[in-house]
C-alpha positions in Angstrom: 76.5 102.6 92.3 79.9 104.2 92.0 81.1 101.4 89.7 78.0 101.9 87.5 78.6 105.6 87.3 82.3 105.0 86.4 81.3 102.7 83.5 78.7 105.2 82.3 81.3 107.9 82.3 83.5 105.7 80.2 81.0 105.9 77.4 81.3 109.7 77.1 83.4 111.2 74.2 87.1 111.5 75.0 86.9 115.2 74.1 84.2 115.9 76.6 86.1 114.0 79.3 89.2 116.0 78.7 87.3 119.3 78.7 85.5 118.4 82.0 88.8 117.2 83.4 90.6 120.4 82.6 87.9 122.4 84.5 88.1 120.0 87.4 91.9 120.4 87.5 91.5 124.2 87.7 88.9 123.9 90.5 91.2 121.6 92.5 94.1 124.0 92.1 92.0 127.0 93.1 90.2 125.3 96.1 93.1 123.5 97.7 95.9 125.7 99.2 98.1 122.8 100.1 97.9 121.3 96.6 98.5 124.7 95.0 101.5 125.3 97.2 103.0 121.9 96.5 102.4 122.3 92.8 104.1 125.7 92.6 107.0 124.7 94.9 107.9 121.5 93.1 107.8 123.2 89.7 110.0 125.9 91.1 112.3 123.3 92.6 112.8 121.9 89.1 113.6 125.3 87.7 110.6 125.2 85.4 109.1 128.5 84.4 105.6 129.0 85.7 104.2 129.6 82.2 105.6 126.2 81.2 104.3 124.4 84.2 100.8 126.0 84.3 99.2 123.8 81.7 99.7 120.9 84.0 96.9 122.2 86.2 94.3 121.3 83.6 96.3 118.3 82.3 96.2 116.7 85.8 92.4 116.9 85.6 92.4 115.4 82.1 94.5 112.5 83.4 91.8 111.7 86.0 88.9 112.2 83.7 90.2 109.9 81.0 90.7 107.0 83.5 87.1 105.7 83.1 87.5 105.6 79.3 90.9 103.8 79.7 90.0 101.4 82.4 86.6 100.3 81.2 87.5 100.1 77.6 86.5 96.6 76.1 89.5 94.3 75.6 88.7 93.9 72.0 88.5 97.7 71.4 91.6 99.0 69.7 93.3 102.4 70.2 94.2 102.5 66.5 95.0 105.9 65.2 94.5 107.5 68.6 98.1 106.4 69.3 101.2 107.3 67.3 104.7 106.1 68.1 108.0 108.0 67.8 111.0 105.7 68.3 109.2 102.4 68.1 112.2 100.9 66.4 114.0 100.9 69.8 111.3 98.6 71.2 111.6 96.4 68.1 115.3 96.1 68.6 115.1 95.3 72.3 112.5 92.6 71.8 114.6 91.1 68.9 117.6 90.9 71.2 115.6 88.8 73.6 117.3 89.9 76.8 114.2 91.5 78.3 113.1 95.1 78.4 112.4 97.6 81.2 110.2 100.5 80.2 110.4 103.5 82.6 108.1 106.5 82.6 107.3 109.3 85.1 103.9 110.6 86.1 103.8 112.4 82.8 101.0 112.8 80.3 98.8 109.8 79.9 101.1 107.3 81.5 98.2 104.9 82.0 97.8 104.4 78.2 101.4 103.2 77.7 100.7 99.6 78.8 97.6 99.3 76.7 99.3 100.8 73.6 102.3 98.5 74.0 100.1 95.5 74.4 98.2 96.4 71.2 101.3 96.6 69.2 103.8 94.2 70.7 101.8 92.1 73.2 101.5 89.2 70.8 105.4 89.0 70.8 106.1 89.7 74.4 103.5 90.8 77.0 104.2 93.6 79.4 104.1 93.1 83.1 103.4 96.3 85.1 103.7 96.7 88.8 100.7 98.1 90.7 99.3 98.5 94.2 95.8 97.0 94.4 93.3 99.6 95.4 91.7 99.1 98.8 88.1 99.5 97.6 86.7 96.3 96.0 84.8 98.1 93.1 88.0 99.9 92.1 90.0 96.7 92.3 87.7 95.1 89.7 88.0 98.0 87.4 91.8 98.2 87.7 92.0 94.4 87.1 89.9 94.8 84.0 92.1 97.6 82.7 95.5 96.1 83.4 94.9 92.4 82.9 94.2 92.3 79.2 95.7 90.5 76.2 99.4 91.3 76.1 99.3 93.1 79.5 99.8 91.5 82.9 100.2 92.9 86.4 102.5 92.1 89.3 101.7 93.3 92.9 104.1 95.7 94.6 105.4 92.9 96.9 108.4 90.5 97.0 106.3 88.0 95.0 105.7 90.7 92.3 109.4 91.5 92.1 110.2 87.8 91.6 107.5 87.6 88.9 109.1 90.5 87.1 112.6 89.0 87.3 111.3 85.8 85.8 109.6 87.7 83.0 112.7 89.6 82.1 114.9 86.5 82.1 112.5 84.9 79.7 112.8 88.0 77.4 109.6 89.7 78.6 108.9 93.4 79.1 108.4 95.3 82.4 106.8 98.7 83.0 107.6 100.9 86.0 106.8 104.4 87.3 110.1 105.0 89.1 109.1 108.5 90.3 106.5 107.2 92.8 107.5 107.0 96.5 108.3 103.3 97.3 107.5 101.5 100.5 110.0 101.5 103.3 113.0 99.4 102.5 112.5 99.5 98.8 114.1 102.9 98.2 117.1 105.2 98.9 117.4 109.0 99.1 118.7 110.4 95.8 118.5 113.9 94.3 115.4 114.7 92.2 115.6 118.2 90.7 118.3 119.0 93.3 116.3 117.9 96.4 116.5 114.5 98.2 113.6 112.2 97.2 113.0 108.7 98.5 113.5 106.8 95.2 112.8 103.2 94.3 115.8 100.9 93.8 113.8 98.3 91.9 114.3 99.8 88.4 118.1 99.7 88.7 118.1 96.3 90.4 116.1 94.7 87.6 118.6 96.0 85.1 121.6 95.0 87.1 120.4 91.5 87.9 119.0 90.5 84.5 121.0 92.5 81.9 117.7 93.6 80.3 117.5 96.7 77.9 116.1 99.9 79.3 114.0 102.5 77.4 112.2 105.7 78.4 108.6 106.1 77.2 106.3 109.0 77.5 102.7 109.6 76.3 101.9 113.1 75.4 98.2 114.0 75.5 97.3 115.9 72.3 94.9 118.7 72.3 91.4 118.5 70.9 91.1 114.8 71.8 93.3 114.0 68.8 95.0 111.1 70.8 98.4 110.5 72.2 102.0 110.7 70.9 104.2 108.1 72.5 107.9 108.8 72.5 110.6 106.1 73.0 114.1 107.2 74.0 117.3 105.4 74.8 118.8 106.2 78.2 121.2 109.2 78.2 123.7 107.4 80.4 124.5 103.7 81.4 123.1 102.1 84.5 125.8 101.5 87.2 126.4 97.9 87.9 125.5 96.6 84.4 127.8 95.4 81.6 127.8 99.0 80.2 129.1 100.4 83.5 130.7 97.7 85.8 131.2 98.7 89.4 133.0 95.7 90.9 133.9 95.9 94.6 131.3 98.6 95.3 129.0 97.9 98.3 125.3 97.3 97.8 124.2 100.7 99.3 126.5 102.7 97.1 125.4 100.8 94.0 121.7 101.3 95.0 122.2 105.1 95.4 124.2 105.3 92.1 121.4 103.5 90.3 118.7 105.7 91.8 120.6 108.8 90.8 120.7 107.7 87.2 117.0 106.8 87.2 116.1 110.2 88.6 118.2 112.1 86.1 116.4 110.2 83.3 113.0 111.1 84.7 114.1 114.8 85.0 115.1 114.8 81.4 111.7 113.5 80.3 109.8 115.9 82.5 111.7 119.0 81.4 110.8 118.1 77.8 107.1 118.2 78.6 106.6 120.2 81.9 103.0 121.1 81.1 101.9 117.5 81.5 103.7 116.4 84.7 101.9 115.9 87.9 103.6 118.6 89.9 101.0 118.2 92.6 102.2 114.7 93.4 103.8 114.5 96.8 107.2 113.4 95.4 109.3 114.4 98.4 107.5 112.5 101.1 109.0 109.4 102.6 107.7 106.3 104.5 106.6 107.2 108.0 109.4 105.4 109.7 112.1 106.8 107.4 113.7 110.1 108.3 113.4 112.8 105.6 116.7 114.6 104.9 116.8 118.3 105.5 116.4 120.5 102.3 119.7 120.9 100.5 121.1 117.5 101.6 122.1 115.3 98.7 121.9 118.1 96.2 
């Protein structure tokens, strides 16, 4: 029943979905004190003015409302003119070099569309492998599998098997997509500053770059108003990754290297979020940690 409703919703016009999503986002903000408090607190932690962060209330709802359209979209249906690229030449250059490519993006804008847009343009040359955590509900697993396993787009589970799959893909010149601002499982992260506050941060993004020598690019997908589509922006990193050829750190212990890499990744995510604060998921519980990992006191690591 839920699956059928989800697929019927996917047939609605994108403009209607965004309008309904914006209203739902406003309701969620108004009805949930804990969500509202976390949203405001995390935007303030980042030093983002309230007027700049406020549009993210509706944009968070738009993100959820467009998921049926994105996930249930037929594999032979093209995004076409709904997507425009700024900086696509950086992806062309990375693929031509043949050393693999790691694409990083925060929970910003329509991050779900990035894999599909990449697959449509470059998937015939090198498919993208994106890490995901399979949903617990069977009906949702089927929808996610349909959305993320399409021509030019593959998935890897958030397990050791998935990590090995991604390393193999990079070493064969493939492309990897990661959301490094999500809280990783215990043992797969370190505490590193994120907007000046310790956040349990995945080490995987830095490790993949350190172990494979792959290129790294930052990609964001801005949701345009009036259902006009999405503007995807590709940026080179602002600083080199510690432990790679661009910034060797010989003799440094593994923990120090992991923390240095996590700090660089977080700074890159901060830079992208500050550029488009009105479309970041400020309500995402970024500063939580795994249950068995002690959370640093506020101010530590800043």
